[in-house]
Backbone bond lengths (Angstrom), bond angles and torsions (degrees), N, CA, C in turn:
res aa  C-N    CA-C-N  psi(-1)  N-CA   C-N-CA  omega(-1)  CA-C   N-CA-C  phi
1 M - - - 1.485 - - 1.528 108.48 -
2 S 1.320 115.26 122.47 1.466 120.36 -179.56 1.537 109.85 -87.23
3 R 1.317 114.74 127.62 1.461 120.51 -177.65 1.543 109.28 -131.58
4 S 1.344 114.33 151.28 1.447 119.99 177.37 1.530 110.45 -95.31
5 I 1.313 116.56 171.23 1.468 120.61 176.34 1.549 110.20 -56.89
6 K 1.317 116.14 -39.37 1.464 121.05 179.44 1.536 111.23 -59.54
7 D 1.345 115.27 -41.00 1.472 119.63 178.56 1.496 111.94 -60.92
8 Y 1.322 116.25 -42.00 1.472 120.34 -179.21 1.520 111.31 -70.76
9 V 1.329 117.00 -32.20 1.478 118.72 174.14 1.518 110.75 -63.78
10 V 1.332 116.46 -40.73 1.468 121.40 178.20 1.522 110.24 -63.48
11 I 1.355 117.58 -41.46 1.448 121.56 178.02 1.533 109.87 -63.71
12 G 1.348 116.12 -39.08 1.470 119.28 175.64 1.504 113.30 -61.34
13 L 1.347 116.28 -39.18 1.473 120.61 177.61 1.511 110.33 -66.68
14 K 1.340 117.51 -36.04 1.482 119.72 176.45 1.510 109.59 -65.96
15 G 1.338 116.70 -36.84 1.467 121.37 176.19 1.521 110.34 -63.31
16 M 1.347 117.14 -39.49 1.466 120.51 177.42 1.530 110.22 -61.43
17 A 1.328 116.63 -40.68 1.461 120.22 178.90 1.530 109.84 -65.22
18 M 1.314 117.90 -39.29 1.482 121.04 177.47 1.542 110.36 -63.71
19 G 1.340 115.44 -43.59 1.458 119.92 179.16 1.508 112.17 -61.73
20 A 1.333 116.23 -41.88 1.467 120.81 179.19 1.525 110.10 -62.19
21 A 1.334 117.16 -39.94 1.458 121.51 179.48 1.519 110.77 -67.68
22 D 1.341 117.11 -41.30 1.480 120.26 -177.09 1.529 111.82 -67.66
23 V 1.336 118.12 -23.90 1.461 120.64 178.36 1.516 110.85 -68.08
24 V 1.337 117.34 -29.44 1.466 123.51 -177.89 1.535 108.96 -84.42
25 P 1.347 119.88 115.42 1.467 120.39 177.62 1.527 110.49 -64.84
26 G 1.315 117.07 114.00 1.472 120.66 -179.16 1.522 112.37 122.66
27 V 1.322 117.85 -16.72 1.467 121.05 -179.08 1.527 106.34 -112.53
28 S 1.337 117.19 130.57 1.450 122.54 -177.67 1.513 112.22 -94.51
29 G 1.337 115.78 131.16 1.454 119.76 173.41 1.531 111.52 -63.04
30 G 1.329 115.88 -25.35 1.462 119.71 176.90 1.511 112.82 -63.08
31 T 1.353 116.15 -33.66 1.476 119.97 175.06 1.528 110.41 -61.89
32 I 1.318 117.05 -45.46 1.461 121.48 179.78 1.498 111.08 -63.65
33 A 1.345 118.11 -41.53 1.456 122.34 177.34 1.518 110.44 -59.83
34 F 1.319 116.21 -39.00 1.462 121.01 -178.88 1.503 111.87 -67.29
35 I 1.313 116.48 -49.31 1.453 118.17 -174.82 1.529 112.25 -75.33
36 S 1.344 117.11 -16.40 1.436 120.04 177.72 1.545 112.48 -91.86
37 G 1.342 115.58 0.86 1.450 120.26 170.21 1.533 114.45 83.59
38 I 1.344 119.29 18.66 1.480 120.43 -178.48 1.501 111.75 -118.37
39 Y 1.345 117.93 6.96 1.468 120.82 -171.81 1.517 113.75 -63.26
40 E 1.321 116.11 -50.19 1.454 119.69 -178.12 1.532 111.79 -67.15
41 E 1.317 117.16 -37.45 1.481 119.07 175.47 1.501 111.02 -64.73
42 L 1.321 116.55 -37.83 1.473 119.92 177.87 1.515 111.40 -63.32
43 L 1.340 116.28 -45.27 1.457 120.27 177.40 1.497 112.67 -60.73
44 G 1.363 115.16 -44.72 1.463 119.65 -179.13 1.514 112.37 -64.96
45 S 1.321 117.56 -38.01 1.467 122.16 179.20 1.531 111.18 -67.00
46 I 1.311 116.31 -45.01 1.454 120.03 -179.61 1.532 111.26 -66.86
47 S 1.345 115.98 -41.67 1.472 119.76 -178.60 1.507 113.16 -66.97
48 N 1.339 118.10 -18.00 1.438 122.29 178.99 1.542 112.24 -78.92
49 I 1.306 115.19 -11.30 1.504 119.25 177.40 1.532 107.85 -77.23
50 K 1.296 116.70 114.63 1.477 121.03 -177.06 1.553 108.63 -146.64
51 F 1.339 115.73 165.92 1.458 120.98 -177.15 1.534 111.69 -63.82
52 G 1.351 117.15 -28.13 1.459 119.87 -179.95 1.517 113.44 -59.79
53 L 1.323 115.61 -21.82 1.469 119.66 -179.14 1.535 111.32 -69.45
54 L 1.337 117.49 -21.76 1.449 119.96 177.34 1.521 110.65 -65.05
55 K 1.326 114.85 -39.69 1.486 119.61 176.85 1.521 110.20 -65.22
56 T 1.368 116.21 -42.58 1.426 120.51 179.14 1.543 111.10 -62.41
57 L 1.332 114.75 -40.41 1.450 119.84 178.19 1.538 111.73 -61.88
58 K 1.335 116.29 -40.26 1.453 120.56 -179.11 1.527 112.60 -69.80
59 E 1.354 115.54 -37.78 1.461 119.76 -173.76 1.511 113.24 -90.46
60 E 1.343 118.30 -34.01 1.455 122.02 -173.52 1.501 116.26 -118.67
61 G 1.325 117.20 -11.43 1.447 120.07 179.08 1.517 113.53 96.60
62 I 1.358 114.59 -174.69 1.435 120.94 -173.02 1.536 114.16 -75.55
63 K 1.325 117.55 -29.42 1.464 121.19 -172.26 1.534 113.50 -59.41
64 P 1.342 119.27 -52.17 1.474 118.66 178.06 1.502 114.36 -64.41
65 V 1.339 117.23 -31.55 1.464 120.97 178.42 1.529 108.98 -69.33
66 W 1.324 118.37 -44.15 1.442 123.42 178.05 1.524 111.60 -59.15
67 K 1.328 114.94 -40.93 1.489 120.74 178.62 1.530 110.75 -69.10
68 A 1.326 117.79 -38.31 1.455 122.09 -177.81 1.543 112.87 -64.40
69 V 1.328 114.56 -35.67 1.469 118.97 -178.22 1.531 112.86 -96.67
70 N 1.357 114.99 9.05 1.467 119.78 -178.58 1.515 110.65 55.71
71 G 1.339 113.77 51.40 1.451 122.28 -171.15 1.530 115.72 -55.27
72 N 1.348 116.10 -41.55 1.490 119.20 -179.04 1.518 110.30 -62.17
73 F 1.324 117.40 -41.14 1.456 122.51 -179.83 1.544 110.04 -65.06
74 L 1.327 116.59 -49.87 1.468 120.30 -178.17 1.544 110.87 -64.49
75 A 1.353 117.02 -39.24 1.455 120.06 -179.30 1.512 110.50 -64.21
76 A 1.314 116.54 -44.44 1.492 120.98 -179.59 1.542 109.89 -64.39
77 L 1.324 116.04 -43.20 1.463 121.08 -176.75 1.535 111.35 -66.52
78 F 1.333 115.82 -49.61 1.492 118.87 -175.98 1.527 111.27 -73.84
79 T 1.327 116.91 -25.35 1.482 118.35 172.64 1.542 108.83 -64.58
80 G 1.345 116.40 -43.38 1.456 120.86 177.66 1.526 112.02 -61.32
81 I 1.334 116.22 -43.36 1.462 120.98 178.81 1.511 110.40 -61.12
82 F 1.336 116.23 -46.50 1.466 121.15 -178.64 1.528 110.77 -61.83
83 I 1.320 117.44 -48.25 1.445 121.51 179.66 1.530 111.28 -57.79
84 S 1.338 114.88 -42.07 1.450 120.69 -177.58 1.540 111.33 -66.12
85 V 1.322 116.12 -46.54 1.454 120.54 -178.85 1.512 110.92 -61.29
86 V 1.348 116.08 -43.43 1.466 121.06 -178.22 1.526 111.48 -69.27
87 S 1.346 116.34 -42.64 1.471 119.81 -172.96 1.515 114.53 -87.65
88 L 1.347 117.04 -30.09 1.447 119.60 -174.23 1.532 113.96 -101.68
89 A 1.320 117.76 -9.55 1.455 121.38 -175.11 1.515 110.73 -56.34
90 K 1.348 116.31 -46.31 1.492 119.69 -176.98 1.507 111.18 -68.13
91 A 1.357 117.12 -38.63 1.457 120.12 179.74 1.515 111.95 -65.82
92 I 1.339 115.77 -44.13 1.475 119.16 179.76 1.524 111.06 -69.34
93 K 1.335 116.88 -35.54 1.459 120.69 175.81 1.541 108.82 -60.22
94 Y 1.354 115.94 -44.05 1.460 119.91 179.23 1.526 111.01 -61.66
95 L 1.324 116.89 -43.57 1.476 120.83 -179.00 1.527 110.59 -66.69
96 L 1.326 116.87 -39.21 1.467 120.30 177.90 1.535 112.34 -61.16
97 E 1.345 114.80 -36.41 1.450 119.24 -177.16 1.538 112.89 -85.10
98 N 1.359 116.37 -29.96 1.474 118.75 -172.82 1.534 114.01 -113.92
99 K 1.330 117.97 -26.98 1.469 120.94 -179.54 1.542 110.55 -133.45
100 P 1.337 116.73 51.87 1.466 118.43 -173.05 1.540 113.37 -63.39
101 V 1.338 117.43 -38.07 1.473 120.04 -178.16 1.553 110.24 -61.11
102 L 1.326 115.09 -42.95 1.470 119.84 -176.56 1.542 110.85 -70.82
103 L 1.329 115.66 -40.68 1.483 119.44 179.49 1.528 110.63 -64.36
104 W 1.348 115.39 -46.98 1.469 118.93 179.70 1.519 111.62 -65.98
105 S 1.344 117.72 -31.42 1.461 121.06 178.72 1.512 110.09 -65.23
106 F 1.321 118.33 -40.23 1.455 122.80 179.04 1.534 109.20 -61.62
107 F 1.341 116.08 -50.60 1.464 119.15 -177.61 1.537 110.37 -68.73
108 F 1.317 118.23 -31.92 1.468 120.47 178.36 1.536 108.89 -62.98
109 G 1.309 117.96 -46.67 1.459 121.18 177.99 1.521 111.04 -62.80
110 L 1.323 116.60 -39.78 1.472 122.01 179.49 1.515 110.90 -62.22
111 V 1.323 116.53 -49.51 1.502 120.90 -177.40 1.505 110.79 -71.46
112 L 1.331 118.46 -36.04 1.472 122.03 178.83 1.535 110.40 -59.50
113 A 1.343 116.09 -44.63 1.463 119.67 178.39 1.534 111.62 -68.87
114 S 1.346 115.90 -30.01 1.469 117.39 -179.66 1.534 111.07 -68.19
115 I 1.334 116.66 -29.43 1.467 119.98 178.35 1.539 109.64 -62.06
116 I 1.318 114.85 -44.67 1.472 119.91 179.14 1.541 109.42 -64.01
117 Y 1.341 115.30 -42.45 1.458 120.55 -179.04 1.509 112.42 -61.33
118 I 1.331 117.44 -45.97 1.466 122.64 -179.14 1.513 109.83 -68.73
119 A 1.343 118.06 -45.59 1.469 121.57 -178.26 1.495 111.85 -59.77
120 K 1.333 117.07 -33.54 1.501 120.99 -179.70 1.496 111.75 -65.93
121 Q 1.353 117.68 -19.16 1.457 120.75 -177.56 1.557 111.73 -84.53
122 I 1.328 115.32 -9.02 1.477 119.46 178.30 1.545 106.89 -77.57
123 T 1.327 116.74 114.48 1.447 121.35 -173.30 1.545 112.64 -84.38
124 K 1.307 116.93 -18.80 1.476 119.05 -178.75 1.531 110.70 -146.18
125 W 1.325 114.40 122.12 1.465 119.31 178.55 1.549 109.07 -102.26
126 N 1.311 115.13 137.42 1.476 120.69 173.94 1.525 107.84 -147.48
127 F 1.315 116.17 -173.72 1.478 121.00 -175.54 1.513 111.40 -59.27
128 I 1.356 116.77 -42.43 1.472 120.69 -178.24 1.531 110.87 -64.87
129 S 1.352 116.54 -40.63 1.467 120.64 179.31 1.525 110.25 -60.31
130 I 1.341 115.88 -46.26 1.459 120.47 -177.93 1.529 109.17 -65.86
131 L 1.328 116.13 -40.33 1.479 120.27 179.43 1.529 110.69 -62.28
132 L 1.309 116.99 -41.12 1.477 120.98 179.61 1.514 110.16 -67.67
133 L 1.341 116.82 -40.11 1.471 120.74 178.74 1.519 110.54 -61.39
134 V 1.339 116.77 -50.04 1.477 121.39 -179.71 1.548 110.16 -64.30
135 G 1.337 116.76 -43.88 1.463 119.48 178.73 1.496 113.47 -62.50
136 G 1.357 115.94 -42.61 1.458 119.47 177.03 1.513 112.92 -62.19
137 A 1.344 116.41 -39.22 1.458 122.05 179.94 1.526 110.20 -64.70
138 F 1.323 117.60 -46.05 1.471 121.38 -179.96 1.529 111.03 -64.50
139 L 1.349 116.84 -41.43 1.470 120.47 -178.94 1.527 110.52 -63.76
140 A 1.337 117.55 -47.41 1.464 120.98 -179.66 1.520 110.47 -63.73
141 Y 1.323 116.89 -42.79 1.441 119.29 179.61 1.537 112.19 -62.46
142 Y 1.349 115.15 -40.29 1.452 119.55 177.78 1.519 111.56 -62.13
143 I 1.353 117.21 -41.66 1.445 121.24 179.06 1.551 111.08 -60.82
144 T 1.340 116.53 -38.42 1.457 119.81 -179.08 1.536 112.41 -69.84
145 T 1.307 117.72 -18.05 1.475 120.23 -179.23 1.520 112.18 -96.85
146 L 1.341 118.04 -4.05 1.469 119.68 -178.70 1.500 111.80 -68.17
147 N 1.319 115.42 147.55 1.474 120.29 175.41 1.505 110.15 -80.78
148 P 1.340 118.42 130.19 1.452 120.61 174.97 1.529 110.08 -60.54
149 L 1.336 116.89 147.74 1.454 120.97 179.03 1.540 109.24 -66.77
150 V 1.334 114.22 128.29 1.469 119.21 179.64 1.542 109.10 -72.88
151 S 1.362 114.38 -41.77 1.461 118.09 178.91 1.514 109.60 -80.96
152 E 1.333 115.67 146.11 1.462 119.75 -179.14 1.513 109.00 -114.93
153 N 1.319 116.06 136.50 1.465 121.78 -177.59 1.514 107.76 -109.05
154 S 1.329 115.38 122.75 1.469 121.64 -175.67 1.524 111.58 -106.64
155 S 1.333 120.01 8.50 1.437 120.97 -179.59 1.516 110.30 -67.03
156 L 1.316 117.94 145.01 1.486 121.95 -175.99 1.516 111.12 -62.33
157 L 1.320 117.85 -39.78 1.488 120.18 -179.28 1.524 110.42 -65.17
158 Y 1.331 117.48 -41.72 1.459 121.57 179.65 1.528 110.42 -64.44
159 L 1.340 117.81 -44.20 1.447 120.35 -178.81 1.520 112.01 -70.52
160 F 1.376 116.73 -29.56 1.462 120.83 171.85 1.528 110.35 -60.88
161 L 1.349 115.88 -48.30 1.483 120.44 179.74 1.528 111.26 -66.11
162 A 1.330 116.42 -38.08 1.474 120.03 179.15 1.506 110.64 -63.24
163 G 1.353 116.12 -41.44 1.469 119.96 178.06 1.518 111.51 -63.58
164 A 1.345 117.70 -40.24 1.453 121.66 179.17 1.513 111.57 -64.11
165 I 1.357 116.52 -42.91 1.468 120.76 -179.05 1.572 110.26 -69.31
166 A 1.340 115.08 -43.13 1.461 119.60 -177.42 1.531 111.97 -63.10
167 I 1.329 118.35 -40.98 1.443 121.11 -178.76 1.510 109.82 -67.13
168 C 1.339 117.93 -31.96 1.491 120.30 175.59 1.526 109.76 -63.13
169 A 1.330 115.96 -42.70 1.451 120.78 178.47 1.509 110.81 -64.46
170 M 1.329 116.45 -34.65 1.459 121.36 -174.92 1.539 110.68 -67.14
171 I 1.331 117.81 -35.27 1.479 119.74 178.94 1.539 112.54 -93.82
172 L 1.323 114.87 -3.87 1.464 119.57 177.09 1.537 108.66 -94.00
173 P 1.338 119.57 118.81 1.463 120.25 -179.71 1.538 110.28 -56.22
174 G 1.324 115.95 133.67 1.463 120.43 177.94 1.517 111.87 129.40
175 I 1.332 117.46 -95.03 1.449 122.58 -173.96 1.537 110.06 -88.76
176 S 1.303 117.13 138.82 1.449 120.53 -178.80 1.531 111.94 -81.18
177 G 1.358 113.82 154.26 1.470 119.49 177.29 1.512 111.97 -66.41
178 A 1.334 117.04 -35.43 1.465 120.75 179.65 1.524 110.36 -62.88
179 F 1.364 116.63 -39.37 1.478 120.54 176.80 1.504 112.63 -62.51
180 I 1.351 116.00 -39.14 1.471 120.66 179.50 1.532 110.23 -66.15
181 L 1.314 116.30 -38.80 1.474 119.36 177.46 1.540 110.23 -63.60
182 V 1.324 117.22 -39.32 1.452 121.05 177.44 1.545 109.75 -62.19
183 L 1.326 116.27 -45.09 1.487 121.19 179.25 1.513 111.04 -60.02
184 L 1.305 116.16 -40.02 1.494 120.72 -176.41 1.514 113.32 -81.08
185 G 1.337 115.75 -4.87 1.469 118.23 -178.29 1.499 112.76 72.69
186 A 1.333 117.17 23.30 1.482 121.41 -178.21 1.502 112.35 -108.47
187 Y 1.325 117.80 -6.85 1.488 120.75 -175.46 1.532 110.71 -64.15
188 K 1.321 116.32 -50.35 1.486 120.03 -176.85 1.541 111.50 -67.43
189 P 1.366 119.97 -44.50 1.480 118.49 177.51 1.516 113.84 -59.62
190 I 1.355 116.67 -35.93 1.464 118.65 179.63 1.522 111.32 -71.65
191 L 1.352 115.76 -39.85 1.477 118.79 177.25 1.545 109.50 -62.73
192 A 1.328 115.10 -40.91 1.473 119.18 -179.29 1.524 110.89 -65.66
193 A 1.347 117.12 -36.17 1.470 120.72 179.55 1.518 109.41 -66.68
194 V 1.309 117.81 -40.65 1.471 120.85 177.20 1.510 111.38 -64.22
195 S 1.325 115.16 -44.47 1.474 121.08 -178.77 1.519 111.20 -63.99
196 D 1.342 117.26 -41.64 1.457 123.80 -177.30 1.540 113.50 -87.68
197 R 1.328 115.16 0.56 1.484 120.34 -177.21 1.525 112.48 55.57
198 D 1.327 113.62 43.17 1.490 119.70 177.69 1.532 107.30 -82.51
199 F 1.342 115.41 88.62 1.431 120.37 -172.23 1.523 114.81 -66.32
200 K 1.328 115.79 -27.03 1.486 119.04 177.91 1.525 109.48 -63.86
201 T 1.338 116.09 -46.16 1.466 120.76 178.81 1.541 111.00 -67.71
202 I 1.328 115.42 -42.97 1.477 119.26 -179.58 1.534 110.95 -60.09
203 I 1.335 116.46 -41.62 1.462 120.58 -179.90 1.536 110.93 -66.22
204 A 1.361 116.36 -39.76 1.472 120.59 178.32 1.518 111.39 -61.11
205 V 1.342 116.04 -45.98 1.468 120.21 177.68 1.520 111.40 -63.92
206 A 1.357 116.53 -43.70 1.449 120.83 -179.78 1.527 111.49 -60.97
207 L 1.329 116.67 -42.73 1.477 120.21 177.82 1.539 110.72 -62.97
208 G 1.322 115.93 -38.44 1.456 120.04 177.71 1.515 111.31 -63.15
209 T 1.330 116.08 -43.87 1.494 119.42 179.33 1.525 111.47 -64.25
210 I 1.335 116.85 -37.98 1.462 120.46 179.48 1.529 110.42 -65.91
211 V 1.324 116.91 -46.26 1.464 120.78 179.33 1.541 110.60 -63.01
212 G 1.340 115.83 -44.66 1.453 120.05 178.82 1.497 114.24 -63.55
213 L 1.340 114.64 -43.02 1.480 121.15 -178.50 1.519 111.12 -65.32
214 L 1.327 116.52 -48.37 1.469 119.28 -176.22 1.542 112.11 -66.93
215 S 1.349 115.46 -41.37 1.460 118.70 -178.46 1.529 112.58 -71.87
216 F 1.339 116.17 -46.14 1.471 120.27 -176.88 1.526 113.48 -68.91
217 S 1.341 115.88 -33.95 1.450 118.59 178.02 1.500 112.12 -65.56
218 K 1.346 115.81 -34.80 1.465 119.40 176.78 1.538 111.73 -65.87
219 I 1.323 115.32 -41.38 1.479 119.92 177.62 1.533 111.28 -61.23
220 L 1.350 115.21 -47.35 1.465 119.02 179.94 1.515 112.48 -64.75
221 K 1.353 117.24 -39.45 1.467 121.07 177.59 1.528 109.97 -60.67
222 W 1.342 116.63 -42.63 1.477 121.32 -179.68 1.546 109.38 -65.44
223 L 1.323 118.37 -40.35 1.445 121.73 178.89 1.508 111.59 -63.39
224 F 1.353 116.51 -43.00 1.465 120.10 178.03 1.515 112.38 -64.90
225 A 1.319 116.39 -35.68 1.459 122.11 -177.60 1.535 110.81 -72.40
226 N 1.327 117.34 -34.11 1.483 120.94 -171.77 1.528 113.64 -110.32
227 Y 1.322 117.82 -29.50 1.477 120.30 -177.07 1.536 108.79 -137.55
228 K 1.300 117.94 57.29 1.470 121.32 -171.85 1.518 110.45 -62.33
229 N 1.319 120.54 -48.15 1.467 122.29 -177.88 1.531 110.77 -61.36
230 Y 1.337 117.11 -43.80 1.463 119.40 179.76 1.527 110.68 -65.90
231 T 1.334 116.95 -40.36 1.449 121.31 178.92 1.524 111.80 -62.02
232 L 1.359 114.92 -45.02 1.474 119.63 178.42 1.533 111.01 -63.06
233 A 1.347 116.08 -38.25 1.459 118.92 -179.98 1.526 110.11 -64.48
234 G 1.325 117.24 -44.42 1.448 121.06 179.59 1.534 111.98 -64.24
235 L 1.316 117.01 -41.79 1.474 121.22 177.49 1.496 111.90 -66.05
236 T 1.338 117.74 -38.26 1.470 121.19 177.42 1.533 110.07 -61.01
237 G 1.346 115.24 -45.97 1.445 118.86 177.67 1.514 112.29 -61.86
238 F 1.323 115.29 -40.12 1.498 119.74 -178.88 1.516 109.75 -62.72
239 I 1.308 117.93 -41.31 1.456 120.30 179.80 1.542 110.88 -68.06
240 I 1.357 115.97 -38.79 1.501 119.46 176.91 1.529 109.42 -57.72
241 G 1.329 116.27 -46.57 1.482 119.19 -178.58 1.504 112.39 -65.65
242 S 1.346 116.13 -31.21 1.478 119.55 -178.13 1.511 113.61 -72.97
243 L 1.345 116.84 -12.13 1.499 119.09 179.92 1.528 111.36 -59.20
244 N 1.328 116.14 -27.27 1.489 119.28 179.52 1.527 110.69 -60.13
245 K 1.339 115.33 -35.31 1.449 118.73 -176.86 1.517 112.30 -70.29
246 I 1.356 117.44 -31.76 1.475 120.52 -176.14 1.520 112.00 -105.57
247 W 1.347 117.95 14.53 1.458 121.41 172.77 1.526 109.72 -59.13
248 P 1.326 119.08 127.33 1.477 120.71 -169.66 1.528 114.96 -63.61
249 W 1.333 117.75 -30.94 1.485 119.52 -173.08 1.512 110.45 -103.40
250 K 1.327 115.32 113.43 1.478 122.47 -176.72 1.492 111.80 -123.07
251 E 1.338 114.09 149.11 1.479 121.67 171.61 1.532 106.81 -110.91
252 T 1.334 116.44 125.66 1.474 120.54 179.08 1.507 110.14 -82.63
253 L 1.313 115.87 122.96 1.458 122.45 -179.11 1.540 111.24 -91.71
254 T 1.315 116.00 -41.97 1.471 120.45 -179.52 1.517 109.03 -139.03
255 W 1.291 116.41 157.32 1.486 122.74 -177.32 1.529 108.00 -122.68
256 R 1.340 116.46 160.43 1.461 123.12 173.50 1.509 108.78 -139.26
257 T 1.303 117.05 158.71 1.470 122.41 178.54 1.536 108.08 -97.65
258 N 1.320 117.82 123.57 1.464 120.54 -177.53 1.535 110.31 -82.17
259 S 1.359 116.38 -176.20 1.439 120.77 -174.82 1.540 112.96 -66.75
260 H 1.333 118.21 -14.74 1.454 121.96 178.74 1.542 111.20 -97.78
261 G 1.339 116.65 6.92 1.444 120.48 178.70 1.509 113.68 79.44
262 V 1.327 118.06 14.06 1.455 123.19 -179.28 1.539 109.41 -100.55
263 E 1.332 115.55 137.46 1.457 119.21 179.35 1.535 109.66 -78.50
264 V 1.317 116.45 128.41 1.460 122.33 179.61 1.529 109.72 -130.08
265 P 1.359 119.67 156.57 1.447 120.88 -179.37 1.529 112.09 -60.21
266 F 1.318 115.71 138.01 1.484 120.48 -179.51 1.537 109.72 -111.24
267 K 1.311 118.07 -46.97 1.457 121.79 179.90 1.539 107.22 -129.30
268 Q 1.331 117.52 124.34 1.467 121.85 -179.68 1.528 109.58 -129.41
269 Q 1.355 114.10 159.07 1.439 120.03 173.03 1.525 110.21 -136.20
270 S 1.315 115.80 150.25 1.465 121.41 -177.90 1.528 110.06 -73.39
271 V 1.346 114.73 140.01 1.483 119.64 178.31 1.515 108.24 -134.39
272 S 1.315 115.52 166.46 1.447 120.30 176.80 1.534 109.93 -70.46
273 P 1.327 119.24 144.61 1.477 121.28 177.55 1.524 111.89 -57.87
274 F 1.367 115.94 -26.22 1.469 119.45 -177.40 1.510 112.20 -79.21
275 S 1.369 117.52 -15.98 1.461 120.23 176.14 1.531 110.37 -112.73
276 F 1.320 116.84 14.54 1.464 122.23 -179.15 1.535 109.68 -71.20
277 D 1.330 116.93 132.99 1.458 122.48 -178.76 1.520 108.91 -84.31
278 G 1.323 116.79 89.44 1.452 121.89 -177.34 1.527 109.58 141.70
279 D 1.333 115.11 -168.72 1.477 119.88 179.10 1.515 109.27 -80.20
280 A 1.309 117.02 110.39 1.468 121.10 -176.54 1.525 111.86 -71.35
281 Q 1.346 117.82 -21.83 1.468 121.98 -179.93 1.523 110.82 49.26
282 L 1.323 116.87 43.40 1.462 121.61 -168.62 1.530 112.46 -60.26
283 T 1.335 117.34 -47.19 1.461 120.05 -175.22 1.516 111.63 -63.16
284 I 1.319 116.83 -51.13 1.471 119.50 -178.69 1.534 109.79 -67.72
285 A 1.321 117.52 -33.34 1.467 120.40 178.64 1.540 110.85 -63.16
286 I 1.320 116.23 -41.39 1.468 120.96 178.44 1.535 109.57 -65.01
287 V 1.338 116.42 -42.95 1.457 120.72 178.84 1.523 111.68 -59.97
288 I 1.316 116.19 -44.88 1.463 121.47 179.90 1.518 111.20 -66.84
289 A 1.319 116.77 -38.46 1.483 120.47 177.07 1.522 109.63 -62.90
290 I 1.329 117.19 -41.22 1.466 121.80 178.08 1.535 110.55 -62.57
291 I 1.333 116.25 -38.40 1.466 120.88 176.31 1.533 110.58 -61.43
292 G 1.312 115.89 -46.45 1.451 120.00 177.84 1.510 111.42 -61.70
293 F 1.327 116.11 -41.99 1.479 122.63 179.00 1.550 109.29 -61.75
294 S 1.335 114.96 -43.58 1.480 120.78 -175.46 1.507 110.82 -67.08
295 I 1.345 117.17 -34.08 1.478 119.73 179.38 1.520 111.30 -57.18
296 I 1.335 116.69 -41.38 1.464 120.15 179.69 1.524 111.36 -67.24
297 L 1.326 116.54 -39.63 1.453 120.29 179.86 1.535 109.68 -64.23
298 I 1.345 116.19 -39.75 1.469 120.04 178.98 1.521 110.14 -67.36
299 M 1.343 117.36 -41.69 1.468 120.83 178.05 1.522 110.84 -61.82
300 E 1.346 115.86 -41.43 1.477 118.65 178.24 1.519 110.61 -64.59
301 R 1.332 118.85 -42.59 1.467 121.74 -179.65 1.532 110.21 -62.98
302 L 1.319 117.40 -41.50 1.484 120.64 177.72 1.515 111.85 -64.94
303 A 1.331 114.90 -37.67 1.488 118.01 178.87 1.525 111.62 -65.99
304 V 1.349 115.85 -37.90 1.462 119.90 179.49 1.519 110.47 -68.00
305 Q 1.337 117.05 -40.77 1.457 121.99 178.96 1.530 110.74 -63.97
306 K 1.345 117.79 -39.18 1.431 122.01 179.42 1.518 111.04 -64.04
307 K 1.360 116.17 -41.01 1.453 120.38 177.22 1.517 112.08 -64.35
């Protein structure tokens, strides 16, 4: 695929949007990849990474390997993700702590519009499609209601498996990888390992993410190639169910003390804005949700015009 510098800049901006989403616990970068039109190419590029490329690298050099894995695309995308995580992490952390209702409202509108966008790509509806949509919605909703593990497991094997599972969630539209780590009780041990420069733990988690990413991307690529309508139906349902996690108005049921000694919400449930304990900011929240919703409609319109 021949691309210009402008095309790669756009891909980098999409990567920045994915990175911004991944910083927020509960929003999946995979959702952003899907609605920005790069999801299947991302899956295909990642699934092309295999051990056989080492032989190609030895015999033919870097150029054919770079081409095989769509290197320019991945480099532009992951550069955007990295820039976003580094530059926007503090801003999003501030918004999460000080303007959570408004931040969640924006993402709620964004994800709500993405459901319509993805569902419109299903060319044929039948009983199985509807069943997968409903099943995906119930599964995702159930995951969002699970209690995070109170006990934390720091064994290398457990953190390896946690990394593999979390990275699968990260590329699957709907639930974020960070949220899965919280559920598994692995979020704090991994943060501590990074902070303490515990390279043994970091390598174990990194290996888990590599194994999970390479294996799960191949499965998703195969599903898109052979059962695209059914896959889209299941993903649409999964995103519908995940809306519970990003509902702007929450009631905190239990609290926990984080690594800095600050009390933060541990278990929350969605409530009506009219019974929200605090300033619901309903009018501005609706406006911001509409802005998020409109962004997807504009992106879809631009994509249609480009085609």
